[in-house]
C-alpha atoms as one frame of an Amber mdcrd trajectory, in Angstrom:
protein
 -48.845   4.567  -3.689 -47.871   1.234  -3.102 -48.370  -0.708   0.099 -45.464
  -2.250   1.857 -46.284  -6.111   2.465 -45.941  -7.075   6.216 -43.103  -8.004
   7.427 -42.656 -11.589   7.972 -42.839 -13.163  11.384 -39.170 -14.220  12.277
 -38.037 -17.911  13.768 -34.503 -18.960  15.233 -34.739 -22.848  15.512 -31.944
 -24.038  17.698 -31.628 -27.808  17.442 -27.954 -29.652  17.818 -29.179 -32.272
  14.944 -28.654 -30.478  11.504 -31.357 -32.881   9.814 -33.927 -31.491  11.999
 -33.278 -28.033  11.722 -32.992 -28.059   7.533 -36.365 -30.061   8.265 -37.858
 -27.272  10.359 -36.899 -24.459   8.539 -37.965 -25.724   4.902 -41.863 -26.607
   6.649 -41.511 -22.858   8.808 -40.286 -20.900   5.517 -43.334 -22.706   3.323
 -45.893 -21.293   5.369 -44.573 -18.124   5.621 -42.354 -17.803   8.252 -38.628
 -16.016   8.413 -36.315 -18.626   9.516 -32.334 -18.883  10.829 -30.694 -21.430
  12.499 -28.619 -22.420  15.193 -26.986 -25.404  16.348 -26.318 -24.770  20.327
 -26.640 -22.231  22.732 -23.487 -19.884  21.821 -24.532 -19.777  18.368 -28.365
 -18.891  19.460 -27.194 -15.859  21.521 -25.067 -14.775  18.987 -27.802 -14.438
  16.489 -30.244 -13.081  18.143 -28.064 -10.191  19.197 -27.357  -9.780  15.534
 -31.200  -9.936  14.232 -33.675 -10.574  17.291 -36.239 -13.546  16.484 -40.244
 -13.523  17.669 -39.820 -16.589  18.759 -37.152 -19.750  19.285 -37.663 -23.071
  18.953 -35.395 -24.133  21.612 -34.227 -28.036  21.625 -34.325 -29.208  25.304
 -31.808 -31.664  25.400 -28.558 -30.232  23.316 -25.022 -31.337  24.375 -23.210
 -28.716  25.963 -25.438 -25.869  27.290 -28.851 -27.578  27.596 -32.120 -26.142
  25.743 -33.978 -25.930  29.793 -30.355 -24.284  31.172 -30.112 -21.614  28.292
 -33.977 -20.478  28.162 -33.982 -18.652  31.026 -31.049 -16.912  30.237 -32.416
 -16.336  26.718 -35.741 -14.681  28.334 -33.506 -12.457  30.190 -31.533 -11.386
  27.497 -34.840 -10.956  24.839 -37.843 -10.660  26.871 -39.738  -9.969  23.895
 -38.871 -13.294  22.347 -41.333 -16.254  22.541 -39.978 -19.300  23.143 -41.456
 -22.528  22.386 -39.520 -25.801  23.686 -38.924 -28.665  20.980 -38.645 -32.464
  22.580 -37.905 -36.268  21.844 -38.997 -37.395  25.588 -41.652 -35.712  27.552
 -40.485 -35.629  31.097 -43.443 -33.562  32.904 -41.075 -32.049  35.304 -38.533
 -31.194  33.148 -41.602 -29.554  30.696 -43.459 -27.278  33.741 -39.786 -25.980
  35.188 -39.352 -24.571  30.965 -43.064 -23.139  31.084 -42.054 -21.831  34.667
 -38.746 -20.177  33.282 -41.076 -18.628  30.922 -41.458 -20.835  27.582 -45.183
 -20.461  26.260 -45.459 -23.876  25.036 -43.770 -27.378  23.843 -43.474 -29.217
  21.151 -42.737 -33.317  20.238 -40.364 -34.969  18.123 -41.251 -36.130  15.635
 -43.382 -33.333  14.489 -46.711 -33.236  12.930 -46.861 -30.530  10.123 -50.190
 -29.403  11.148 -50.263 -29.257  14.670 -46.652 -27.470  15.229 -48.049 -24.517
  12.473 -51.085 -24.602  14.667 -49.125 -24.339  17.926 -46.682 -21.814  16.554
 -49.534 -19.211  15.501 -51.201 -19.989  18.910 -47.800 -18.724  20.583 -47.560
 -15.818  18.343 -51.020 -14.563  18.862 -50.205 -14.911  22.494 -46.652 -12.814
  22.085 -48.793 -10.030  20.714 -50.960 -10.216  23.478 -48.400  -9.671  25.590
 -46.607  -6.941  24.277 -50.123  -4.988  24.063 -49.671  -5.480  28.106 -46.469
  -4.459  28.303 -47.237  -0.808  25.951 -49.878  -0.302  27.858 -47.845  -0.815
  31.020 -45.443   1.547  30.197 -48.258   4.151  28.780 -49.657   3.838  32.516
 -46.140   4.472  34.335 -46.090   7.698  32.891 -49.739   8.895  33.533 -50.741
  10.891  36.783 -52.202   7.932  39.009 -56.109   8.815  37.646 -55.303   8.563
  34.177 -53.724   5.191  34.813 -56.883   3.853  36.784 -58.938   4.922  33.402
 -56.462   3.438  31.427 -56.503   0.408  33.291 -60.396   0.214  33.575 -60.749
   0.398  30.110 -58.114  -2.071  28.695 -59.372  -4.744  31.954 -62.399  -4.477
  29.916 -60.819  -5.360  26.703 -59.664  -8.390  28.235 -63.304  -9.451  29.351
 -63.935  -9.421  25.856 -60.786 -11.182  24.973 -61.982 -13.996  27.907 -65.952
 -13.796  25.429 -64.180 -14.357  22.401 -62.210 -17.280  23.555 -65.156 -18.829
  25.456 -67.108 -18.328  21.888 -65.028 -20.479  20.150 -65.179 -23.680  22.362
 -68.693 -24.848  23.317 -67.666 -26.577  26.114 -66.451 -23.559  28.117 -68.138
 -20.955  26.647 -69.598 -18.492  29.577 -67.692 -20.654  32.319 -65.792 -17.494
  33.394 -68.779 -15.581  33.960 -71.096 -18.188  35.703 -67.821 -18.855  37.835
 -67.905 -15.233  38.623 -71.570 -15.226  39.571 -71.001 -17.943  42.039 -67.680
 -16.578  43.628 -69.036 -13.329  44.065 -72.332 -14.575  45.485 -70.038 -16.679
  48.087 -67.719 -13.987  49.376 -71.134 -12.152  49.516 -71.745 -14.893  51.864
 -68.719 -14.835  53.996 -69.070 -11.372  54.651 -66.526 -10.148  51.685 -67.242
  -6.148  50.664 -65.484  -3.379  48.916 -62.380  -3.765  47.492 -62.496  -7.486
  48.421 -65.092  -8.449  46.300 -63.928  -6.170  43.678 -60.849  -8.258  43.865
 -62.782 -11.542  43.847 -65.047 -10.669  40.699 -61.695  -9.450  38.089 -59.758
 -13.163  39.530 -63.053 -14.545  39.145 -63.498 -13.260  35.123 -59.854 -13.770
  34.484 -59.239 -17.119  36.536 -58.394 -19.112  32.959 -57.133 -16.219  30.756
 -53.916 -18.348  30.295 -55.769 -20.780  28.503 -54.617 -18.849  25.723 -51.316
 -20.328  25.880 -52.725 -24.141  26.044 -53.254 -26.360  22.633 -57.038 -26.604
  22.408 -56.412 -30.320  21.038 -55.176 -31.303  24.784 -57.641 -29.182  27.028
 -60.613 -30.325  24.346 -59.389 -33.928  24.625 -62.491 -36.328  24.008 -60.906
 -39.004  27.191 -58.985 -39.173  30.425 -56.181 -36.658  30.085 -52.700 -38.309
  30.802 -50.812 -36.832  33.676 -48.657 -35.043  31.518 -51.739 -33.573  29.705
 -52.927 -32.443  32.704 -49.798 -31.010  34.134 -49.776 -29.093  30.870 -52.703
 -27.581  31.079 -52.331 -26.705  35.034 -49.737 -24.563  33.619 -52.243 -22.033
  32.668 -52.429 -21.065  36.414 -48.741 -20.041  35.627 -49.528 -17.944  32.549
 -52.626 -16.362  33.272 -50.437 -14.090  36.251 -47.862 -13.062  33.821 -50.608
 -12.054  31.413 -52.467  -9.611  33.788 -49.933  -9.253  36.463 -49.117  -5.423
  35.111 -52.550  -4.651  35.112 -53.855  -6.144  38.630 -53.137  -5.785  42.243
 -51.198  -8.730  43.751 -54.402 -10.287  45.461 -56.210 -10.611  42.107 -52.940
 -12.226  40.371 -52.481 -14.573  43.760 -55.921 -15.769  43.270 -55.453 -16.861
  39.626 -52.253 -18.714  40.637 -53.523 -20.826  43.256 -57.448 -21.754  42.137
 -56.248 -24.890  41.395 -54.833 -25.856  45.105 -56.161 -28.083  47.281 -56.909
 -27.080  51.077 -55.501 -30.384  52.130 -51.709 -29.197  50.195 -52.029 -32.442
  48.137 -52.083 -30.237  44.680 -49.778 -30.892  41.217 -47.073 -28.365  42.290
 -48.851 -26.931  45.147 -46.603 -24.397  47.672 -49.296 -23.201  49.824 -51.649
 -25.317  52.097 -55.354 -24.463  54.191 -55.646 -20.876  55.300 -52.129 -19.912
  53.602 -54.032 -20.354  50.426 -55.573 -16.881  49.184 -59.043 -16.647  50.488
 -59.667 -15.780  46.610 -58.348 -19.100  45.405 -60.093 -20.674  47.870 -63.197
 -19.338  46.710 -62.718 -19.415  42.886 -61.979 -23.577  43.512 -65.537 -24.163
  44.450 -67.018 -21.948  42.277 -64.885 -23.373  39.264 -65.560 -26.997  40.276
 -69.183 -26.752  40.378 -69.282 -24.799  37.333 -67.182 -27.709  35.602 -68.832
 -30.433  37.120 -72.266 -28.772  35.932 -71.099 -28.243  32.454 -70.757 -30.297
  29.583 -67.088 -31.701  28.439 -66.143 -33.351  26.100 -65.323 -36.394  27.769
 -68.657 -36.408  29.530 -72.000 -35.188  29.771 -72.893 -32.528  32.674 -73.685
 -34.237  36.357 -76.651 -33.321  37.911 -76.497 -29.843  40.247 -77.653 -32.437
  43.171 -74.761 -34.927  42.399 -72.436 -31.806  41.827 -73.355 -29.916  45.538
 -72.971 -33.461  46.744 -69.735 -33.713  45.777 -68.481 -30.171  47.103 -69.910
 -31.139  50.426 -67.594 -34.601  49.970 -64.422 -32.654  49.597 -64.610 -30.238
  51.763 -61.777 -30.554  54.066 -59.206 -32.068  51.403 -59.612 -30.177  47.836
 -62.233 -27.291  49.549 -61.880 -24.360  52.530 -64.944 -25.873  54.704 -65.955
 -22.126  55.424 -65.862 -21.409  51.827 -67.979 -24.846  51.424 -70.798 -23.307
  54.082 -70.632 -20.340  52.277 -71.276 -21.709  48.841 -74.177 -23.747  50.370
 -76.052 -20.302  50.982 -75.836 -19.002  47.336 -79.030 -17.946  45.830 -77.855
 -20.980  43.065 -77.899 -23.305  45.392 -80.685 -22.180  47.814 -83.092 -22.231
  44.281 -81.879 -25.825  43.519 -83.341 -26.545  47.246 -87.130 -25.187  45.934
């Protein structure tokens, strides 16, 4: 019996410059992708109607309907198609807006072939994960409540395994989510949380960085100071994460993940809530996440001592962190053990 070869992943290249389209087409075809081209928004929509693609590479700046204007319509009409934005001039506000509207990544012109292929492979993997999540959600919706809960728990366990697998590939974040979970839960206990509130916090902590599956590792692990554009790009994991786990967890968990980089005083990037309006889970995660990050090695610095990290948490109470959460954090077993 002859086994059929797996279908090639399909890519639609949308760019008003013919030379750019042809160059990308040749590069991606050589690397095993099946490519089509479109020179404007109308051609792109027509092509997708006739031949849906797994991924669209969409030029941000095109005459007529720009890529950034086309993106929301494209995602609405073809929700299962992944989109990567292409740009010659990196504008942080435009990039962040595109990510919020459903783009999974962006690439810059002129293209570095090796980086381009790496980014596309990462996006394709994330698309497969999202499709699996969507399929699981459809199954859940067709089951009775008890069966749905069981399937949800099984799938969240699978995501927990995914977190471990992702961290195992990066020595700088290995074990990070589990350590943050321990610190966050202990802080929640010190604040008097119990039952469902504590369980929500546990899952939010475990999944808080799941959105980094869509972040370019070369930026995340850059051995130097991040530019404002790079830092803003990394923070999009707070938007990507909720889109991944949203179909499977409740709103309390989703909002804790979405806001875990918000500052208590409202000075965080793209922040929409302030103070006590920030979900309590997010305020707890902010402290736990920061403490573990400071006491872990990073590509650009060695780990800070626990004492210095605690001093920094105290210093930022009232600005970056909720003072009540900081007070509870200081009562946790890990902090008390450092006092012995």
